Backbone as XML, in Angstrom:
<?xml version="1.0"?>
<chain id="A" units="angstrom">
  <residue number="1" name="MET">
    <atom name="N" x="26.243" y="6.456" z="-3.462"/>
    <atom name="CA" x="25.496" y="6.115" z="-4.665"/>
    <atom name="C" x="24.012" y="6.376" z="-4.403"/>
  </residue>
  <residue number="2" name="SER">
    <atom name="N" x="23.352" y="6.993" z="-5.354"/>
    <atom name="CA" x="21.922" y="7.259" z="-5.217"/>
    <atom name="C" x="21.120" y="5.975" z="-5.409"/>
  </residue>
  <residue number="3" name="ALA">
    <atom name="N" x="19.886" y="5.976" z="-4.915"/>
    <atom name="CA" x="19.022" y="4.810" z="-5.087"/>
    <atom name="C" x="18.780" y="4.507" z="-6.572"/>
  </residue>
  <residue number="4" name="PRO">
    <atom name="N" x="18.510" y="5.513" z="-7.422"/>
    <atom name="CA" x="18.347" y="5.203" z="-8.848"/>
    <atom name="C" x="19.617" y="4.618" z="-9.477"/>
  </residue>
  <residue number="5" name="ASP">
    <atom name="N" x="20.786" y="5.124" z="-9.086"/>
    <atom name="CA" x="22.036" y="4.563" z="-9.604"/>
    <atom name="C" x="22.207" y="3.119" z="-9.165"/>
  </residue>
  <residue number="6" name="GLY">
    <atom name="N" x="21.943" y="2.858" z="-7.892"/>
    <atom name="CA" x="22.061" y="1.499" z="-7.380"/>
    <atom name="C" x="21.090" y="0.547" z="-8.051"/>
  </residue>
  <residue number="7" name="ALA">
    <atom name="N" x="19.860" y="1.007" z="-8.257"/>
    <atom name="CA" x="18.859" y="0.175" z="-8.918"/>
    <atom name="C" x="19.279" y="-0.129" z="-10.351"/>
  </residue>
  <residue number="8" name="ALA">
    <atom name="N" x="19.786" y="0.882" z="-11.034"/>
    <atom name="CA" x="20.245" y="0.672" z="-12.409"/>
    <atom name="C" x="21.430" y="-0.285" z="-12.448"/>
  </residue>
  <residue number="9" name="GLN">
    <atom name="N" x="22.333" y="-0.160" z="-11.506"/>
    <atom name="CA" x="23.532" y="-0.998" z="-11.473"/>
    <atom name="C" x="23.190" y="-2.481" z="-11.325"/>
  </residue>
  <residue number="10" name="VAL">
    <atom name="N" x="22.149" y="-2.790" z="-10.558"/>
    <atom name="CA" x="21.776" y="-4.200" z="-10.371"/>
    <atom name="C" x="20.717" y="-4.658" z="-11.370"/>
  </residue>
  <residue number="11" name="GLY">
    <atom name="N" x="20.307" y="-3.772" z="-12.272"/>
    <atom name="CA" x="19.344" y="-4.141" z="-13.301"/>
    <atom name="C" x="17.901" y="-4.185" z="-12.835"/>
  </residue>
  <residue number="12" name="ALA">
    <atom name="N" x="17.585" y="-3.468" z="-11.771"/>
    <atom name="CA" x="16.216" y="-3.442" z="-11.256"/>
    <atom name="C" x="15.292" y="-2.716" z="-12.233"/>
  </residue>
  <residue number="13" name="GLY">
    <atom name="N" x="14.091" y="-3.211" z="-12.339"/>
    <atom name="CA" x="13.093" y="-2.561" z="-13.184"/>
    <atom name="C" x="12.220" y="-1.591" z="-12.419"/>
  </residue>
  <residue number="14" name="TRP">
    <atom name="N" x="12.215" y="-1.733" z="-11.087"/>
    <atom name="CA" x="11.409" y="-0.881" z="-10.221"/>
    <atom name="C" x="12.258" y="-0.360" z="-9.066"/>
  </residue>
  <residue number="15" name="LEU">
    <atom name="N" x="11.906" y="0.829" z="-8.597"/>
    <atom name="CA" x="12.514" y="1.418" z="-7.415"/>
    <atom name="C" x="11.390" y="1.763" z="-6.453"/>
  </residue>
  <residue number="16" name="ARG">
    <atom name="N" x="11.514" y="1.321" z="-5.214"/>
    <atom name="CA" x="10.531" y="1.618" z="-4.170"/>
    <atom name="C" x="11.061" y="2.793" z="-3.361"/>
  </residue>
  <residue number="17" name="ILE">
    <atom name="N" x="10.294" y="3.864" z="-3.305"/>
    <atom name="CA" x="10.677" y="5.071" z="-2.586"/>
    <atom name="C" x="9.704" y="5.276" z="-1.426"/>
  </residue>
  <residue number="18" name="TRP">
    <atom name="N" x="10.240" y="5.584" z="-0.262"/>
    <atom name="CA" x="9.427" y="5.870" z="0.917"/>
    <atom name="C" x="9.053" y="7.340" z="0.928"/>
  </residue>
  <residue number="19" name="ALA">
    <atom name="N" x="7.790" y="7.618" z="1.225"/>
    <atom name="CA" x="7.325" y="8.991" z="1.398"/>
    <atom name="C" x="6.555" y="9.053" z="2.709"/>
  </residue>
  <residue number="20" name="VAL">
    <atom name="N" x="6.834" y="10.046" z="3.486"/>
    <atom name="CA" x="6.147" y="10.183" z="4.760"/>
    <atom name="C" x="5.272" y="11.439" z="4.743"/>
  </residue>
  <residue number="21" name="TRP">
    <atom name="N" x="3.992" y="11.213" z="4.997"/>
    <atom name="CA" x="3.010" y="12.291" z="4.942"/>
    <atom name="C" x="3.410" y="13.446" z="5.848"/>
  </residue>
  <residue number="22" name="ASP">
    <atom name="N" x="3.903" y="13.141" z="7.039"/>
    <atom name="CA" x="4.226" y="14.196" z="7.995"/>
    <atom name="C" x="5.331" y="15.134" z="7.497"/>
  </residue>
  <residue number="23" name="ALA">
    <atom name="N" x="6.192" y="14.667" z="6.614"/>
    <atom name="CA" x="7.231" y="15.533" z="6.044"/>
    <atom name="C" x="6.710" y="16.299" z="4.829"/>
  </residue>
  <residue number="24" name="VAL">
    <atom name="N" x="5.872" y="15.654" z="4.035"/>
    <atom name="CA" x="5.355" y="16.287" z="2.816"/>
    <atom name="C" x="4.379" y="17.409" z="3.163"/>
  </residue>
  <residue number="25" name="GLU">
    <atom name="N" x="3.512" y="17.166" z="4.151"/>
    <atom name="CA" x="2.515" y="18.161" z="4.558"/>
    <atom name="C" x="2.606" y="18.344" z="6.084"/>
  </residue>
  <residue number="26" name="PRO">
    <atom name="N" x="3.630" y="19.046" z="6.549"/>
    <atom name="CA" x="3.848" y="19.160" z="7.987"/>
    <atom name="C" x="2.747" y="19.916" z="8.732"/>
  </residue>
  <residue number="27" name="SER">
    <atom name="N" x="2.061" y="20.815" z="8.041"/>
    <atom name="CA" x="0.912" y="21.540" z="8.587"/>
    <atom name="C" x="-0.231" y="21.380" z="7.604"/>
  </residue>
  <residue number="28" name="ALA">
    <atom name="N" x="-1.437" y="21.361" z="8.113"/>
    <atom name="CA" x="-2.609" y="21.165" z="7.254"/>
    <atom name="C" x="-2.609" y="22.150" z="6.089"/>
  </residue>
  <residue number="29" name="GLY">
    <atom name="N" x="-2.619" y="21.608" z="4.882"/>
    <atom name="CA" x="-2.679" y="22.429" z="3.681"/>
    <atom name="C" x="-1.364" y="23.051" z="3.253"/>
  </residue>
  <residue number="30" name="VAL">
    <atom name="N" x="-0.286" y="22.801" z="3.989"/>
    <atom name="CA" x="1.019" y="23.392" z="3.671"/>
    <atom name="C" x="1.974" y="22.274" z="3.257"/>
  </residue>
  <residue number="31" name="PHE">
    <atom name="N" x="2.313" y="22.265" z="1.970"/>
    <atom name="CA" x="3.217" y="21.249" z="1.438"/>
    <atom name="C" x="4.638" y="21.789" z="1.415"/>
  </residue>
  <residue number="32" name="SER">
    <atom name="N" x="5.582" y="20.927" z="1.721"/>
    <atom name="CA" x="6.987" y="21.307" z="1.712"/>
    <atom name="C" x="7.515" y="21.256" z="0.278"/>
  </residue>
  <residue number="33" name="LYS">
    <atom name="N" x="7.788" y="22.421" z="-0.286"/>
    <atom name="CA" x="8.293" y="22.485" z="-1.657"/>
    <atom name="C" x="9.610" y="21.737" z="-1.797"/>
  </residue>
  <residue number="34" name="SER">
    <atom name="N" x="10.487" y="21.855" z="-0.814"/>
    <atom name="CA" x="11.778" y="21.180" z="-0.920"/>
    <atom name="C" x="11.619" y="19.660" z="-0.897"/>
  </residue>
  <residue number="35" name="ILE">
    <atom name="N" x="10.691" y="19.154" z="-0.118"/>
    <atom name="CA" x="10.448" y="17.703" z="-0.077"/>
    <atom name="C" x="9.849" y="17.243" z="-1.401"/>
  </residue>
  <residue number="36" name="ILE">
    <atom name="N" x="8.876" y="17.976" z="-1.902"/>
    <atom name="CA" x="8.257" y="17.641" z="-3.201"/>
    <atom name="C" x="9.323" y="17.664" z="-4.295"/>
  </residue>
  <residue number="37" name="ASP">
    <atom name="N" x="10.162" y="18.694" z="-4.297"/>
    <atom name="CA" x="11.234" y="18.796" z="-5.293"/>
    <atom name="C" x="12.183" y="17.599" z="-5.205"/>
  </residue>
  <residue number="38" name="ALA">
    <atom name="N" x="12.488" y="17.167" z="-3.983"/>
    <atom name="CA" x="13.387" y="16.020" z="-3.812"/>
    <atom name="C" x="12.757" y="14.743" z="-4.366"/>
  </residue>
  <residue number="39" name="TYR">
    <atom name="N" x="11.463" y="14.541" z="-4.124"/>
    <atom name="CA" x="10.796" y="13.360" z="-4.685"/>
    <atom name="C" x="10.771" y="13.425" z="-6.211"/>
  </residue>
  <residue number="40" name="ASN">
    <atom name="N" x="10.464" y="14.586" z="-6.766"/>
    <atom name="CA" x="10.460" y="14.725" z="-8.222"/>
    <atom name="C" x="11.837" y="14.457" z="-8.813"/>
  </residue>
  <residue number="41" name="ALA">
    <atom name="N" x="12.883" y="14.907" z="-8.142"/>
    <atom name="CA" x="14.249" y="14.675" z="-8.637"/>
    <atom name="C" x="14.586" y="13.186" z="-8.606"/>
  </residue>
  <residue number="42" name="GLU">
    <atom name="N" x="14.216" y="12.503" z="-7.528"/>
    <atom name="CA" x="14.520" y="11.074" z="-7.436"/>
    <atom name="C" x="13.721" y="10.272" z="-8.466"/>
  </residue>
  <residue number="43" name="VAL">
    <atom name="N" x="12.460" y="10.643" z="-8.658"/>
    <atom name="CA" x="11.638" y="9.971" z="-9.670"/>
    <atom name="C" x="12.222" y="10.215" z="-11.063"/>
  </residue>
  <residue number="44" name="ALA">
    <atom name="N" x="12.607" y="11.451" z="-11.354"/>
    <atom name="CA" x="13.190" y="11.767" z="-12.662"/>
    <atom name="C" x="14.485" y="11.002" z="-12.893"/>
  </residue>
  <residue number="45" name="ALA">
    <atom name="N" x="15.293" y="10.875" z="-11.847"/>
    <atom name="CA" x="16.560" y="10.143" z="-11.971"/>
    <atom name="C" x="16.296" y="8.670" z="-12.277"/>
  </residue>
  <residue number="46" name="ALA">
    <atom name="N" x="15.292" y="8.100" z="-11.642"/>
    <atom name="CA" x="14.947" y="6.704" z="-11.923"/>
    <atom name="C" x="14.428" y="6.556" z="-13.350"/>
  </residue>
  <residue number="47" name="LYS">
    <atom name="N" x="13.537" y="7.438" z="-13.739"/>
    <atom name="CA" x="12.964" y="7.380" z="-15.088"/>
    <atom name="C" x="14.051" y="7.527" z="-16.160"/>
  </residue>
  <residue number="48" name="ALA">
    <atom name="N" x="15.038" y="8.371" z="-15.899"/>
    <atom name="CA" x="16.130" y="8.571" z="-16.853"/>
    <atom name="C" x="16.941" y="7.297" z="-17.053"/>
  </residue>
  <residue number="49" name="ARG">
    <atom name="N" x="16.849" y="6.398" z="-16.099"/>
    <atom name="CA" x="17.577" y="5.121" z="-16.186"/>
    <atom name="C" x="16.653" y="3.978" z="-16.608"/>
  </residue>
  <residue number="50" name="GLY">
    <atom name="N" x="15.416" y="4.319" z="-16.998"/>
    <atom name="CA" x="14.465" y="3.309" z="-17.440"/>
    <atom name="C" x="13.843" y="2.508" z="-16.318"/>
  </residue>
  <residue number="51" name="ILE">
    <atom name="N" x="13.833" y="3.072" z="-15.126"/>
    <atom name="CA" x="13.316" y="2.376" z="-13.952"/>
    <atom name="C" x="11.957" y="2.955" z="-13.566"/>
  </residue>
  <residue number="52" name="ARG">
    <atom name="N" x="10.994" y="2.078" z="-13.311"/>
    <atom name="CA" x="9.669" y="2.495" z="-12.866"/>
    <atom name="C" x="9.714" y="2.742" z="-11.358"/>
  </residue>
  <residue number="53" name="VAL">
    <atom name="N" x="8.789" y="3.573" z="-10.883"/>
    <atom name="CA" x="8.825" y="3.998" z="-9.495"/>
    <atom name="C" x="7.521" y="3.680" z="-8.772"/>
  </residue>
  <residue number="54" name="LEU">
    <atom name="N" x="7.669" y="3.055" z="-7.600"/>
    <atom name="CA" x="6.577" y="2.810" z="-6.656"/>
    <atom name="C" x="6.862" y="3.657" z="-5.424"/>
  </residue>
  <residue number="55" name="VAL">
    <atom name="N" x="5.905" y="4.468" z="-5.008"/>
    <atom name="CA" x="6.078" y="5.277" z="-3.799"/>
    <atom name="C" x="5.153" y="4.738" z="-2.712"/>
  </residue>
  <residue number="56" name="VAL">
    <atom name="N" x="5.746" y="4.443" z="-1.570"/>
    <atom name="CA" x="5.005" y="3.980" z="-0.397"/>
    <atom name="C" x="4.778" y="5.186" z="0.501"/>
  </residue>
  <residue number="57" name="VAL">
    <atom name="N" x="3.513" y="5.513" z="0.761"/>
    <atom name="CA" x="3.173" y="6.668" z="1.581"/>
    <atom name="C" x="2.638" y="6.184" z="2.930"/>
  </residue>
  <residue number="58" name="HIS">
    <atom name="N" x="3.216" y="6.711" z="3.999"/>
    <atom name="CA" x="2.748" y="6.348" z="5.331"/>
    <atom name="C" x="3.060" y="7.464" z="6.320"/>
  </residue>
  <residue number="59" name="ARG">
    <atom name="N" x="2.737" y="7.274" z="7.571"/>
    <atom name="CA" x="2.955" y="8.183" z="8.700"/>
    <atom name="C" x="2.072" y="9.423" z="8.648"/>
  </residue>
  <residue number="60" name="SER">
    <atom name="N" x="1.090" y="9.441" z="9.504"/>
    <atom name="CA" x="0.211" y="10.612" z="9.626"/>
    <atom name="C" x="0.879" y="11.695" z="10.454"/>
  </residue>
  <residue number="61" name="PRO">
    <atom name="N" x="0.781" y="12.941" z="10.007"/>
    <atom name="CA" x="1.248" y="14.024" z="10.869"/>
    <atom name="C" x="0.310" y="14.122" z="12.079"/>
  </residue>
  <residue number="62" name="PRO">
    <atom name="N" x="0.832" y="14.557" z="13.217"/>
    <atom name="CA" x="-0.020" y="14.662" z="14.409"/>
    <atom name="C" x="-1.285" y="15.492" z="14.190"/>
  </residue>
  <residue number="63" name="TRP">
    <atom name="N" x="-1.202" y="16.531" z="13.357"/>
    <atom name="CA" x="-2.401" y="17.349" z="13.123"/>
    <atom name="C" x="-3.494" y="16.548" z="12.414"/>
  </residue>
  <residue number="64" name="ALA">
    <atom name="N" x="-3.125" y="15.496" z="11.679"/>
    <atom name="CA" x="-4.110" y="14.700" z="10.940"/>
    <atom name="C" x="-4.623" y="13.504" z="11.733"/>
  </residue>
  <residue number="65" name="SER">
    <atom name="N" x="-3.814" y="13.004" z="12.654"/>
    <atom name="CA" x="-4.230" y="11.823" z="13.420"/>
    <atom name="C" x="-4.843" y="12.185" z="14.769"/>
  </residue>
  <residue number="66" name="GLY">
    <atom name="N" x="-4.448" y="13.338" z="15.300"/>
    <atom name="CA" x="-4.917" y="13.731" z="16.618"/>
    <atom name="C" x="-4.117" y="13.117" z="17.754"/>
  </residue>
  <residue number="67" name="VAL">
    <atom name="N" x="-3.075" y="12.353" z="17.410"/>
    <atom name="CA" x="-2.199" y="11.766" z="18.426"/>
    <atom name="C" x="-0.750" y="12.001" z="18.019"/>
  </residue>
  <residue number="68" name="GLY">
    <atom name="N" x="0.168" y="11.771" z="18.930"/>
    <atom name="CA" x="1.579" y="12.029" z="18.646"/>
    <atom name="C" x="2.305" y="10.885" z="17.969"/>
  </residue>
  <residue number="69" name="ASP">
    <atom name="N" x="1.683" y="9.731" z="17.846"/>
    <atom name="CA" x="2.331" y="8.559" z="17.250"/>
    <atom name="C" x="2.199" y="8.633" z="15.727"/>
  </residue>
  <residue number="70" name="LEU">
    <atom name="N" x="3.331" y="8.726" z="15.024"/>
    <atom name="CA" x="3.304" y="8.874" z="13.564"/>
    <atom name="C" x="2.714" y="7.668" z="12.843"/>
  </residue>
  <residue number="71" name="SER">
    <atom name="N" x="2.634" y="6.521" z="13.522"/>
    <atom name="CA" x="2.053" y="5.341" z="12.885"/>
    <atom name="C" x="0.522" y="5.325" z="12.985"/>
  </residue>
  <residue number="72" name="ALA">
    <atom name="N" x="-0.041" y="6.314" z="13.691"/>
    <atom name="CA" x="-1.498" y="6.382" z="13.821"/>
    <atom name="C" x="-2.130" y="6.731" z="12.478"/>
  </residue>
  <residue number="73" name="PRO">
    <atom name="N" x="-3.233" y="6.074" z="12.143"/>
    <atom name="CA" x="-3.919" y="6.431" z="10.898"/>
    <atom name="C" x="-4.579" y="7.803" z="11.049"/>
  </residue>
  <residue number="74" name="PRO">
    <atom name="N" x="-4.934" y="8.425" z="9.947"/>
    <atom name="CA" x="-5.590" y="9.724" z="10.036"/>
    <atom name="C" x="-6.953" y="9.611" z="10.713"/>
  </residue>
  <residue number="75" name="ALA">
    <atom name="N" x="-7.320" y="10.646" z="11.450"/>
    <atom name="CA" x="-8.630" y="10.675" z="12.090"/>
    <atom name="C" x="-9.741" y="10.755" z="11.041"/>
  </residue>
  <residue number="76" name="ASP">
    <atom name="N" x="-9.450" y="11.416" z="9.935"/>
    <atom name="CA" x="-10.415" y="11.583" z="8.846"/>
    <atom name="C" x="-9.822" y="10.976" z="7.573"/>
  </residue>
  <residue number="77" name="PRO">
    <atom name="N" x="-10.258" y="9.769" z="7.207"/>
    <atom name="CA" x="-9.699" y="9.136" z="5.999"/>
    <atom name="C" x="-9.832" y="9.993" z="4.738"/>
  </residue>
  <residue number="78" name="ALA">
    <atom name="N" x="-10.884" y="10.813" z="4.656"/>
    <atom name="CA" x="-11.052" y="11.674" z="3.477"/>
    <atom name="C" x="-9.912" y="12.689" z="3.383"/>
  </residue>
  <residue number="79" name="ARG">
    <atom name="N" x="-9.387" y="13.132" z="4.515"/>
    <atom name="CA" x="-8.262" y="14.073" z="4.501"/>
    <atom name="C" x="-7.037" y="13.407" z="3.893"/>
  </residue>
  <residue number="80" name="PHE">
    <atom name="N" x="-6.830" y="12.135" z="4.230"/>
    <atom name="CA" x="-5.720" y="11.392" z="3.629"/>
    <atom name="C" x="-5.935" y="11.257" z="2.123"/>
  </residue>
  <residue number="81" name="GLY">
    <atom name="N" x="-7.160" y="11.006" z="1.710"/>
    <atom name="CA" x="-7.467" y="10.919" z="0.277"/>
    <atom name="C" x="-7.152" y="12.211" z="-0.448"/>
  </residue>
  <residue number="82" name="ARG">
    <atom name="N" x="-7.508" y="13.329" z="0.159"/>
    <atom name="CA" x="-7.187" y="14.629" z="-0.459"/>
    <atom name="C" x="-5.679" y="14.822" z="-0.545"/>
  </residue>
  <residue number="83" name="PHE">
    <atom name="N" x="-4.979" y="14.459" z="0.544"/>
    <atom name="CA" x="-3.523" y="14.557" z="0.528"/>
    <atom name="C" x="-2.938" y="13.732" z="-0.610"/>
  </residue>
  <residue number="84" name="MET">
    <atom name="N" x="-3.378" y="12.484" z="-0.730"/>
    <atom name="CA" x="-2.841" y="11.606" z="-1.775"/>
    <atom name="C" x="-3.086" y="12.180" z="-3.163"/>
  </residue>
  <residue number="85" name="GLY">
    <atom name="N" x="-4.265" y="12.734" z="-3.393"/>
    <atom name="CA" x="-4.546" y="13.352" z="-4.685"/>
    <atom name="C" x="-3.607" y="14.514" z="-4.977"/>
  </residue>
  <residue number="86" name="GLU">
    <atom name="N" x="-3.407" y="15.359" z="-3.982"/>
    <atom name="CA" x="-2.518" y="16.510" z="-4.152"/>
    <atom name="C" x="-1.064" y="16.058" z="-4.339"/>
  </residue>
  <residue number="87" name="PHE">
    <atom name="N" x="-0.656" y="15.066" z="-3.572"/>
    <atom name="CA" x="0.716" y="14.566" z="-3.665"/>
    <atom name="C" x="0.956" y="13.920" z="-5.030"/>
  </residue>
  <residue number="88" name="ALA">
    <atom name="N" x="0.000" y="13.145" z="-5.500"/>
    <atom name="CA" x="0.137" y="12.496" z="-6.812"/>
    <atom name="C" x="0.224" y="13.537" z="-7.931"/>
  </residue>
  <residue number="89" name="ARG">
    <atom name="N" x="-0.533" y="14.611" z="-7.813"/>
    <atom name="CA" x="-0.443" y="15.680" z="-8.822"/>
    <atom name="C" x="0.900" y="16.401" z="-8.735"/>
  </residue>
  <residue number="90" name="ALA">
    <atom name="N" x="1.448" y="16.510" z="-7.527"/>
    <atom name="CA" x="2.725" y="17.215" z="-7.332"/>
    <atom name="C" x="3.925" y="16.389" z="-7.782"/>
  </residue>
  <residue number="91" name="VAL">
    <atom name="N" x="3.775" y="15.061" z="-7.808"/>
    <atom name="CA" x="4.864" y="14.161" z="-8.227"/>
    <atom name="C" x="4.296" y="13.240" z="-9.308"/>
  </residue>
  <residue number="92" name="PRO">
    <atom name="N" x="4.082" y="13.791" z="-10.506"/>
    <atom name="CA" x="3.345" y="13.070" z="-11.544"/>
    <atom name="C" x="4.074" y="11.907" z="-12.214"/>
  </residue>
  <residue number="93" name="GLY">
    <atom name="N" x="5.362" y="11.784" z="-12.018"/>
    <atom name="CA" x="6.105" y="10.729" z="-12.701"/>
    <atom name="C" x="6.012" y="9.357" z="-12.056"/>
  </residue>
  <residue number="94" name="VAL">
    <atom name="N" x="5.364" y="9.259" z="-10.910"/>
    <atom name="CA" x="5.263" y="7.991" z="-10.182"/>
    <atom name="C" x="4.386" y="7.008" z="-10.965"/>
  </residue>
  <residue number="95" name="ASP">
    <atom name="N" x="4.843" y="5.760" z="-11.040"/>
    <atom name="CA" x="4.095" y="4.729" z="-11.761"/>
    <atom name="C" x="3.047" y="4.039" z="-10.910"/>
  </residue>
  <residue number="96" name="ALA">
    <atom name="N" x="3.306" y="3.912" z="-9.607"/>
    <atom name="CA" x="2.376" y="3.228" z="-8.711"/>
    <atom name="C" x="2.529" y="3.786" z="-7.298"/>
  </residue>
  <residue number="97" name="TRP">
    <atom name="N" x="1.423" y="3.783" z="-6.574"/>
    <atom name="CA" x="1.401" y="4.279" z="-5.203"/>
    <atom name="C" x="0.973" y="3.144" z="-4.283"/>
  </residue>
  <residue number="98" name="GLU">
    <atom name="N" x="1.655" y="2.995" z="-3.168"/>
    <atom name="CA" x="1.273" y="2.031" z="-2.144"/>
    <atom name="C" x="0.785" y="2.813" z="-0.934"/>
  </residue>
  <residue number="99" name="VAL">
    <atom name="N" x="-0.438" y="2.514" z="-0.502"/>
    <atom name="CA" x="-1.037" y="3.218" z="0.621"/>
    <atom name="C" x="-0.646" y="2.498" z="1.908"/>
  </residue>
  <residue number="100" name="TRP">
    <atom name="N" x="0.223" y="3.131" z="2.646"/>
    <atom name="CA" x="0.743" y="2.652" z="3.928"/>
    <atom name="C" x="1.670" y="1.468" z="3.708"/>
  </residue>
  <residue number="101" name="ASN">
    <atom name="N" x="2.481" y="1.199" z="4.668"/>
    <atom name="CA" x="3.385" y="0.058" z="4.639"/>
    <atom name="C" x="2.931" y="-0.917" z="5.720"/>
  </residue>
  <residue number="102" name="GLU">
    <atom name="N" x="2.710" y="-2.131" z="5.324"/>
    <atom name="CA" x="2.340" y="-3.191" z="6.253"/>
    <atom name="C" x="1.286" y="-2.749" z="7.267"/>
  </residue>
  <residue number="103" name="PRO">
    <atom name="N" x="0.079" y="-2.415" z="6.799"/>
    <atom name="CA" x="-0.959" y="-1.943" z="7.717"/>
    <atom name="C" x="-1.444" y="-3.021" z="8.688"/>
  </residue>
  <residue number="104" name="ASP">
    <atom name="N" x="-0.953" y="-4.234" z="8.536"/>
    <atom name="CA" x="-1.282" y="-5.296" z="9.485"/>
    <atom name="C" x="-0.280" y="-5.362" z="10.632"/>
  </residue>
  <residue number="105" name="GLU">
    <atom name="N" x="0.706" y="-4.489" z="10.617"/>
    <atom name="CA" x="1.786" y="-4.494" z="11.607"/>
    <atom name="C" x="1.661" y="-3.251" z="12.496"/>
  </residue>
  <residue number="106" name="PRO">
    <atom name="N" x="1.495" y="-3.425" z="13.823"/>
    <atom name="CA" x="1.303" y="-2.274" z="14.718"/>
    <atom name="C" x="2.387" y="-1.198" z="14.648"/>
  </residue>
  <residue number="107" name="ARG">
    <atom name="N" x="3.612" y="-1.560" z="14.346"/>
    <atom name="CA" x="4.643" y="-0.510" z="14.302"/>
    <atom name="C" x="4.485" y="0.402" z="13.084"/>
  </residue>
  <residue number="108" name="PHE">
    <atom name="N" x="3.688" y="-0.020" z="12.096"/>
    <atom name="CA" x="3.427" y="0.823" z="10.931"/>
    <atom name="C" x="2.021" y="1.419" z="10.928"/>
  </residue>
  <residue number="109" name="PHE">
    <atom name="N" x="1.058" y="0.750" z="11.559"/>
    <atom name="CA" x="-0.342" y="1.192" z="11.573"/>
    <atom name="C" x="-0.862" y="0.959" z="12.987"/>
  </residue>
  <residue number="110" name="LEU">
    <atom name="N" x="-0.863" y="1.991" z="13.796"/>
    <atom name="CA" x="-1.203" y="1.913" z="15.214"/>
    <atom name="C" x="-2.496" y="1.132" z="15.437"/>
  </residue>
  <residue number="111" name="GLY">
    <atom name="N" x="-2.421" y="0.154" z="16.323"/>
    <atom name="CA" x="-3.594" y="-0.647" z="16.649"/>
    <atom name="C" x="-3.843" y="-1.803" z="15.698"/>
  </residue>
  <residue number="112" name="ALA">
    <atom name="N" x="-2.946" y="-2.026" z="14.758"/>
    <atom name="CA" x="-3.124" y="-3.081" z="13.758"/>
    <atom name="C" x="-3.093" y="-4.446" z="14.428"/>
  </residue>
  <residue number="113" name="PRO">
    <atom name="N" x="-3.677" y="-5.441" z="13.814"/>
    <atom name="CA" x="-4.394" y="-5.344" z="12.541"/>
    <atom name="C" x="-5.819" y="-4.835" z="12.736"/>
  </residue>
  <residue number="114" name="ARG">
    <atom name="N" x="-6.210" y="-3.937" z="11.847"/>
    <atom name="CA" x="-7.557" y="-3.367" z="11.831"/>
    <atom name="C" x="-7.978" y="-3.214" z="10.376"/>
  </residue>
  <residue number="115" name="PRO">
    <atom name="N" x="-8.401" y="-4.286" z="9.742"/>
    <atom name="CA" x="-8.753" y="-4.205" z="8.320"/>
    <atom name="C" x="-9.775" y="-3.129" z="7.992"/>
  </residue>
  <residue number="116" name="ALA">
    <atom name="N" x="-10.784" y="-2.944" z="8.822"/>
    <atom name="CA" x="-11.799" y="-1.925" z="8.525"/>
    <atom name="C" x="-11.204" y="-0.527" z="8.608"/>
  </residue>
  <residue number="117" name="GLY">
    <atom name="N" x="-10.315" y="-0.296" z="9.588"/>
    <atom name="CA" x="-9.676" y="1.014" z="9.710"/>
    <atom name="C" x="-8.774" y="1.307" z="8.529"/>
  </residue>
  <residue number="118" name="TYR">
    <atom name="N" x="-8.017" y="0.300" z="8.105"/>
    <atom name="CA" x="-7.160" y="0.475" z="6.933"/>
    <atom name="C" x="-7.996" y="0.688" z="5.681"/>
  </residue>
  <residue number="119" name="ALA">
    <atom name="N" x="-9.054" y="-0.079" z="5.515"/>
    <atom name="CA" x="-9.902" y="0.065" z="4.328"/>
    <atom name="C" x="-10.478" y="1.469" z="4.255"/>
  </residue>
  <residue number="120" name="GLY">
    <atom name="N" x="-10.866" y="2.018" z="5.383"/>
    <atom name="CA" x="-11.390" y="3.386" z="5.390"/>
    <atom name="C" x="-10.344" y="4.386" z="4.971"/>
  </residue>
  <residue number="121" name="ALA">
    <atom name="N" x="-9.107" y="4.203" z="5.424"/>
    <atom name="CA" x="-8.020" y="5.123" z="5.080"/>
    <atom name="C" x="-7.582" y="4.948" z="3.634"/>
  </residue>
  <residue number="122" name="SER">
    <atom name="N" x="-7.633" y="3.728" z="3.117"/>
    <atom name="CA" x="-7.111" y="3.491" z="1.771"/>
    <atom name="C" x="-8.144" y="3.732" z="0.675"/>
  </residue>
  <residue number="123" name="ARG">
    <atom name="N" x="-9.410" y="3.809" z="1.025"/>
    <atom name="CA" x="-10.457" y="4.026" z="0.009"/>
    <atom name="C" x="-10.955" y="5.447" z="-0.024"/>
  </residue>
  <residue number="124" name="SER">
    <atom name="N" x="-10.379" y="6.306" z="0.741"/>
    <atom name="CA" x="-10.879" y="7.681" z="0.813"/>
    <atom name="C" x="-10.464" y="8.475" z="-0.411"/>
  </residue>
  <residue number="125" name="GLY">
    <atom name="N" x="-11.139" y="9.584" z="-0.571"/>
    <atom name="CA" x="-10.747" y="10.513" z="-1.632"/>
    <atom name="C" x="-11.468" y="10.400" z="-2.847"/>
  </residue>
</chain>
């Protein structure tokens, strides 16, 4: 069963979808068309069932963080802001975007808690 089908079956009004930056933009400036298409299809399926969509975006690609740990924040918060703008334009049906997942938790945001580091990453763009 797809996530939109499951959400509709239980009467959910919202569907939370995970998006990982490293898969969407595996190389600087190169977006994965198949990944974008998959997100658009899942968003469309939810919308067709009257369900609103929240997308949680996290995980920096190594080229953006400068380290191999995917939970590392981007070295340049403005680059993340540009990515988010491009991603939002590529998947226009999304109702809300969540910047990172649990940025106070080290397994999701390397070195957490770091409120100033998260604020820099979440206010860019």
